[in-house]
N, C-alpha and C positions, 0 to 999 in steps of 0.2 A: 504493499500499500505506498502511496506517496502521502507525505506528512507535509504538513505546514507547523513551524514553530513560530507561533507569537508574541512577541514583546513590548507591553505598553511601556515608554520611555520618558520619565520628565525629572530633567536635569540630573543625568544618569552618567556623567564625564567620569567620575569616580570608580563606579563599578561596571559599566557595559562591557568593557574590555575583557573583563576577567568572565563574565559570562557567555560570549561571544567566542573566545577562546576555545571554554569546554565544548563548545557546541559545533565547534570545527573539528573535535576529536571525537566524534561519534564511531559506534561501532553498526548503527544503522545509517545506511547511506542513501536513500531516497528521500529526501528533504530538502525544505527551504527554511530559511528563517527571516520572518518579515517583523521588521523593528517600527514601531509608530512613535514618532518623535512627538509627545501631546504638549508642543506648544513650548519645548525647553527653552532657557535662556543662559545656557553653559555651551559648553563644547560637546555636546552628545552627538549631533549631527558632522560635526569636524570627523571626531572620532570614528562616526560610521563609514564614511566615506572611505576612509583608509580600509577598512575589513571587508567594505565591497569590493577593493580594488585586490584585495588577497584571493576572494572566494565568489563565484557567482550564485553560490546558495543563497548569499544575504543579499536582502531588499530593505529599501528605506522608505518608509512613507512618512509625510510630515502633515500635522495638522495645528489648528488653533487648539489651545488649551481647553479640552472638554472631559477630562477624568479617564481614568482607565478604561471602565465599561465601554465608554464609546471608542476609543484608541483599541480595544481588543476588537470591538466591533469591525472596523475599519481595517483592521487586519485580516480579518475572516474574510470581508466582501474582497480582499484582493487575491485572496490563497488560492492556490491548486491542487491542494492536498485532498485526499479522502477522510483525512484524519488531523484535527486541529488541535494541537499541543500548545497549552498557557504558561506560560513561567513570567517572572520578575526579571526585573534589569539590575537585581541587586542578588540573584539566586547563580550558584554555580554547579551545574549539573554534572554527575558522574558520565565516565563515559558511555556506559552502556542504557542512560535515562531512556532517552528515545526508545531504543528497543524493549526497553519494560514496559513504557506507557501503551505501546502499540501491541504487545505479547497479547492482555486480555480481551480485545477489542474483536469480538468475534461472536456469530449466533445472535443472540438477544443482548448482548451486552454494549450500550453505547456510549458510556462513560467511565474513565479510570481515576484515581486519585493516588498521586504519589507521596514522597516523604521529606519532610525537612529533618536535615540534620545541621548542627550547629557550626559556624566558623570562627567565631570570636568566644570559643569555652575559656577563654582565662577572665571572662568577664561574671562576676557571681550573679548579677539579674538577668545577664543572657543564659545563663545555665538553668537557672530557674522557668525562665520560658520555655525551653527545650523539655525541661521535665513536666512540664502543664502538658505541653504536647504530646508528649511520650504517654501521659494518661488516657489522650485522648485516641492514639493510636492503638492502645491496648484495648479499648472498647470497640474501637471499628474492627478488630479483626474476629471479634465474635459473629459479627454480622456477616453472612453469604452476600447479601446486596446492602449498600448504602445509599444514604440519599443527601449527603453534604459534600461537597468537594470545594474545595479552595483552589485558585487559581494561580498559586506559586507553582503547583504541579500539578495540572488538568489535563485530560485529554477526552474529545469528542468526537465522534463522528461527523462530520462536516453538514451530511443532509439533515442530520437530526439538530444540529445546532442552529442552522439554516431556517429549518422548516419553524421552529421555535422563535424566533426572530432575535436571537443573541442576548447578551445581558441586557438589563436593563438600566440606562442611562440615567433615571431619578437618583441613583446612587452616584454622586458627584466625587465620592471620594473613594479610595479603595478598602471600602469593609461592609459586606453583605452583599454585593453584586453578583459574588459568586456561588453562595449556597443559596439564593433566590434563583438563579438558574438551574443550579441542582435538584432541587424543590419542583420547578415544572416540568423537568426531565423525568423525574419521578412521577409524575402527575399524570403525565402522557403515556405511561406506560413502558418506559423504556428502563433497562437495566444497567446499575451501576457499579463498580467495584472497589474496592480498594488491593493496591499493590505496593507493599512496604519495599519491594527492591529497588524500584524508582524513585531515586535519592537527587533531590538537589541539596547545596550548601546553603546556608543562608546567615547573616548577621543580625542576629535580634536585637531589639532593643536592649542597650547595656548601662542604662542609668535608670534610677527609681521614677525621675521624671518623665524620661522618654516610655517607660513601661507604663505608668499610669495613664499618659495621653493617649495611648495607644487603644488600653482599655476603655477608657471615656470615649474613644471614636466606636470602640464595639457596641457600648450601651447606645450612643447616641444614633446610631444607622440601624440598629438592632431594632429599634422602634420602628422603621419601617419595612425591616424584615419580616419581623412578626406580624405586624398590619395585613402586609400581603398574604401570609401563611399564617394565621391565628393557631391553626392546628398542629403546627411544628413544637407550639409553646409545651404541649407533652413532653418532647424529647424527641432525638433524631438519634442518628448514627454517631454523631459527633459528641453531643451532650445528652444528658438525660433529664428529666423534669426534675431532680434534686438539684442538679446545677442551678436552674432559675428558681427553685424554691431557697436554697444557698444564700443567693444575691438579695432575695428579699428580706430573709432574716438576718442577713447583718445588717441590713440598713434598719429594720426595729428595733433589735437590741442595741446598737450605736445610739438611735434615738431615746431609747430608754435610760441609757447611761448616762448621756447629756441633760435629760430633761430631770432625772431624778436626783442628778448629784449634789444638787443645792437644799432639797428637802430630805433625804434620805440615802446617807452613804451606803447604807448596808445593802439595802435594794439595788441601788447603781453599783455596787462591787458584784453582787448576783448578776445583774445584768453582764455585767464584763466578763466573768466567769464563764458564763453561758455562750457568750461570743466566742469565747477561746475554743470551748468545747465543739461548737461547730465544726473549727478547724481541723479536728484532729483526725477523720478520715484521709483526707487530703494531704495533710502533713506525713501521716505513716506511707501514704505511697511515694509522695515525691522523695523523704527520705531514704527510700529503700534504695537510690540512685546517689544520694551523698549525704552522708549521716548528719554533716553542720545545718543542715535544713530544717533537723526537728528544732531548733530555734530559732531559725530565720523565717520558716515558710508561714506559722501562724501570721506575724504580722503582714508578710507579704499578701497573705490570702484575705484578711480583713481590709486592706487598703486595695486590693484589686476589685473587690465585691463592690466596695464604696464608689469607687469610680464608674466601673460599671452602671452600679444603680443610679448615681449621678447623671451620667450621660443619657439613660434611659428618661428620666423625669426631663430632660431639657432638652432631649428629642420629644418626648410628648407635648412640650411646650414651645418645641418648633424655636429654639435659641440655640446657637451653635455656641 
């Protein structure tokens, strides 16, 4: 099968070179790489031209800034592949990435989810992000078919992608447009699978500020995602219903702690203890990867849930 690898790029001069180098060293040979420059203000297009001279596989499309969903759709429109593979301009695929992404697409399987691994593992926050993701992967492995695909490593049959209209461009940021499309793929009756052997390396957020900002965005755009697909609040292959309940419980107990503190410090302390207890299951799972997170994880989990919850609140009020 002919494959088109589509990469949205916005101000990606620091990372796009490594992505393209990895894509030019693939075991799978019948493919093209389409980079869609989404109105970059840096040297992204200039770097692209160098790689276009290096290989005819690489193509560049330029557009005014419209967000990653629109950029991916634009790339798909100009693609020639039977299979569309999406990744990001800061991802570095393994040499068998395309081969592993294509392998499961047969019969009634129309979509594939690949896997993240961490590039900046020297950073403790980045490692926490990876361990969170590994929790989700362990869940996804239990399902024969999945309903949640992220575009850092996503593959779809082109005919299915075009038939369903591609990504929803009302998601202006990279946060929610990819699972929204996979929910529609499932609703249309197509199958999707998780292939943990299809790997890209990625630099995760490496400071607490960047991490919490990312989670806020997940909450903000999650409001739109679950407004469109309210049935998925009950859980999907990536997150269970307990995940959503935990976010709500974190917000409630945190509010009780603050409200009760001036009036009854004992009840306020009980709220804080209960808040800590809610983090124990995730803390135990994450600490299996690294013991020091027995102490750090509860703090990060509480801040994570509060950031997501605040994002949901702001998204509901339509305040960015």
